[in-house]
VOGU-3710 file (C-alpha; in Angstrom, 3 decimals, decimal comma):
1> xxxxxxxxxx> 26,773/-22,234/-30,100  23,889/-20,133/-31,380  23,249/-18,774/-27,768  26,882/-18,018/-27,390  26,676/-16,353/-30,938  23,795/-14,424/-29,493  25,557/-13,313/-26,621  28,450/-12,119/-28,360  26,699/-10,140/-30,676  24,710/-8,215/-27,898
11> xxxxxxxxxx> 27,881/-7,468/-25,987  29,301/-5,903/-29,249  26,197/-3,945/-29,658  26,383/-2,656/-26,321  29,934/-1,733/-26,702  29,148/0,275/-29,531  26,257/2,316/-28,153  27,280/4,972/-26,040  24,882/6,888/-23,717  24,980/10,314/-26,001
21> xxxxxxxxxx> 23,550/8,015/-28,993  20,546/6,949/-27,432  17,505/7,847/-29,392  14,022/8,935/-27,810  12,116/6,178/-26,095  8,393/5,915/-26,095  7,085/5,352/-22,405  4,206/5,304/-20,325  3,606/7,208/-16,816  1,872/4,858/-14,524
31> xxxxxxxxxx> 0,925/5,415/-10,558  3,744/3,690/-8,605  1,075/1,401/-6,708  -2,391/0,980/-7,073  -4,437/-0,744/-3,966  -7,865/-2,050/-4,251  -9,663/-1,838/-0,766  -12,144/-4,130/0,337  -12,822/-5,450/3,937  -11,268/-8,450/5,594
41> xxxxxxxxxx> -14,652/-9,118/7,386  -17,997/-9,065/5,702  -20,430/-6,195/6,540  -22,486/-3,501/5,788  -20,969/0,188/5,313  -22,056/2,689/7,483  -19,787/5,458/6,012  -17,435/5,997/3,334  -15,318/9,170/3,955  -13,690/9,531/0,472
51> xxxxxxxxxx> -14,731/10,422/-3,181  -13,185/9,798/-6,398  -10,306/12,258/-6,957  -9,636/12,978/-3,209  -5,904/12,842/-1,867  -5,424/10,239/1,116  -2,605/9,922/3,546  -1,065/6,743/5,003  -3,353/5,277/7,977  -6,254/7,748/6,891
61> xxxxxxxxxx> -10,006/6,014/7,460  -11,524/5,282/4,021  -14,835/3,608/5,380  -16,507/2,154/8,210  -18,483/-0,801/8,649  -21,612/-1,098/11,042  -20,324/-2,038/14,267  -22,906/-1,836/16,988  -22,390/-5,573/18,064  -18,632/-5,188/18,226
71> xxxxxxxxxx> -19,134/-2,003/19,967  -21,340/-3,170/22,619  -19,048/-6,204/23,207  -16,255/-4,014/23,941  -17,917/-1,992/26,478  -19,007/-5,263/28,028  -15,409/-6,334/28,112  -14,522/-2,930/29,541  -17,131/-2,793/32,320  -15,508/-6,414/33,257
81> xxxxxxxxxx> -12,382/-4,810/33,657  -13,865/-2,231/35,764  -15,380/-4,696/38,068  -12,165/-6,889/38,500  -10,156/-3,958/39,362  -12,497/-2,903/42,204  -12,657/-6,520/43,435  -8,894/-6,627/43,264  -8,644/-3,347/45,373  -11,208/-4,518/47,768
91> xxxxxxxxxx> -9,454/-7,937/48,516  -6,104/-6,313/48,590  -6,652/-5,831/52,612  -8,012/-9,245/52,935  -4,908/-10,700/51,084  -2,814/-9,029/53,357  -4,465/-10,009/56,412  -4,555/-13,587/55,296  -8,342/-13,408/55,358  -8,624/-15,106/51,902
101> xxxxxxxxxx> -6,645/-17,942/50,431  -3,996/-17,825/47,948  -6,346/-19,743/45,410  -8,971/-17,241/45,853  -6,251/-14,523/45,235  -5,255/-16,356/42,072  -8,685/-16,637/41,009  -9,299/-12,700/41,366  -6,085/-11,955/39,642  -7,077/-14,516/36,630
111> xxxxxxxxxx> -10,428/-13,169/35,972  -9,079/-9,551/35,964  -6,288/-10,793/33,307  -8,960/-12,426/31,241  -11,284/-9,479/31,252  -8,288/-7,479/29,865  -7,760/-9,830/27,058  -11,453/-9,571/26,380  -10,973/-5,761/25,870  -7,927/-6,415/23,665
121> xxxxxxxxxx> -9,788/-8,751/21,550  -13,053/-6,501/21,317  -11,014/-3,917/20,314  -9,186/-5,780/17,317  -12,673/-6,884/16,148  -13,794/-3,307/16,010  -10,647/-1,976/14,384  -11,286/-4,564/11,457  -14,353/-2,940/10,814  -12,424/0,266/9,696
131> xxxxxxxxxx> -10,624/0,577/6,628  -7,748/2,492/6,134  -5,407/3,470/3,466  -1,891/1,836/3,419  -0,339/4,204/1,008  -0,396/8,103/0,299  -2,457/8,722/-3,142  -5,513/9,672/-4,902  -8,739/7,872/-4,849  -9,556/6,761/-8,413
141> xxxxxxxxxx> -12,635/4,348/-8,180  -15,472/4,095/-5,658  -18,169/1,695/-5,922  -19,375/1,147/-2,517  -21,811/3,468/-0,809  -23,409/3,417/2,603  -25,909/0,548/3,554  -24,224/-1,673/0,887  -22,734/-4,867/1,540  -18,883/-5,284/1,148
151> xxxxxxxxxx> -16,565/-7,972/1,671  -13,292/-9,170/0,219  -14,221/-7,658/-3,307  -12,534/-4,046/-3,862  -15,118/-1,247/-3,302  -12,243/1,561/-3,210  -9,074/2,022/-5,433  -6,238/4,210/-4,516  -3,168/5,178/-6,526  0,148/6,281/-5,383
161> xxxxxxxxxx> 1,269/8,835/-7,894  4,334/10,317/-5,785  6,710/8,984/-7,028  5,000/7,982/-10,456  6,675/5,242/-12,388  7,759/5,304/-16,054  7,793/2,070/-18,068  9,809/1,605/-21,050  10,116/-1,135/-23,279  13,802/-1,028/-25,040
171> xxxxxxxxxx> 15,185/-2,919/-27,975  17,822/-5,641/-26,929  20,230/-3,700/-29,212  20,836/-1,085/-26,116  21,292/-3,480/-23,635  24,022/-2,466/-21,255  23,757/1,255/-22,147  21,053/2,048/-19,514  22,033/1,445/-16,030  20,249/1,900/-12,601
181> xxxxxxxxxx> 20,781/5,275/-11,179  21,154/7,405/-14,178  18,872/10,354/-14,828  16,822/10,913/-17,702  14,473/13,540/-19,013  10,757/12,644/-18,974  8,582/14,870/-21,712  4,985/13,966/-21,146  2,578/14,189/-24,160  0,340/17,350/-24,635
191> xxxxxxxxxx> -1,462/18,908/-23,244  0,520/18,216/-20,188  3,840/18,794/-21,855  6,864/20,101/-19,876  10,216/18,472/-18,809  11,046/16,323/-15,917  13,952/14,720/-14,366  13,551/10,882/-13,450  15,842/8,392/-12,363  16,315/4,749/-13,597
201> xxxxxxxxxx> 15,526/2,494/-10,382  14,912/-1,340/-12,584  16,706/-2,450/-15,512  15,266/-6,052/-16,400  17,991/-8,789/-16,352  15,840/-10,970/-18,402  15,305/-10,107/-22,211  12,071/-10,954/-23,765  13,044/-13,235/-26,561  9,846/-13,191/-28,650
211> xxxxxxxxxx> 10,000/-9,259/-29,071  13,789/-8,726/-28,718  13,126/-6,138/-25,759  13,919/-5,720/-22,250  12,041/-3,294/-19,684  13,439/-0,307/-17,585  11,616/1,846/-15,049  12,299/5,208/-13,935  11,233/6,845/-10,650  9,337/10,407/-11,498
221> xxxxxxxxxx> 9,041/12,440/-8,139  5,508/14,185/-8,418  5,043/15,878/-5,126  2,324/18,400/-5,937  0,445/15,459/-7,893  0,754/18,023/-10,778  1,324/14,974/-13,353  -1,457/12,595/-13,951  -0,859/8,904/-14,397  -1,664/6,911/-17,764
231> xxxxxxx> -0,123/9,553/-19,892  2,508/8,682/-22,722  5,569/10,313/-22,774  9,339/10,372/-24,363  12,156/9,434/-22,691  15,596/10,937/-23,358  18,856/9,734/-21,815
//
């Protein structure tokens, strides 16, 4: 009974609050995503290509591990492929003249196929020692340096700040007054200041009973990276 009454009260409150009556809400501007980069294989860093504050693109190489052994394995596998191809060409005429058996022909073709698989495996092993960015963003932390040992523990952190996320915690009395897809004005605190347009992308469907609030997220375009993340702001609907 109490739960039914509470839900009915929420509906009544939502019905009495129109968009034009919404007060300013305090919010926090945050990165859209933050990715911590480690290495899927342990090893020694050969080179770190980026510094803190540097912009990076998707697929850009952030760092390389020492890979002398893996590079040598790739060269060996490629040499076996070259030898297998020459051997196959030399025996082509013999095969046509039926001077070698089908069993020998099959062995030559299998050896060549295995060598090609070894090349693919060696390339994959070599690629695992290259760390690439999975997002477009800015390097916010770097702890690794050439000569240092790395593994799964992160040594680089990249934050995606285009678009930014604006996180709001809204009192439950405004439930139903803010809907996904609506736009709002974002006013960052000084010294940044200014006025920016953002769109609501998430409205929580679950209310936090302890605080009597629900969460709202807005998407704030930031194509020139002019706005920094981590700032407080006000949001006007």
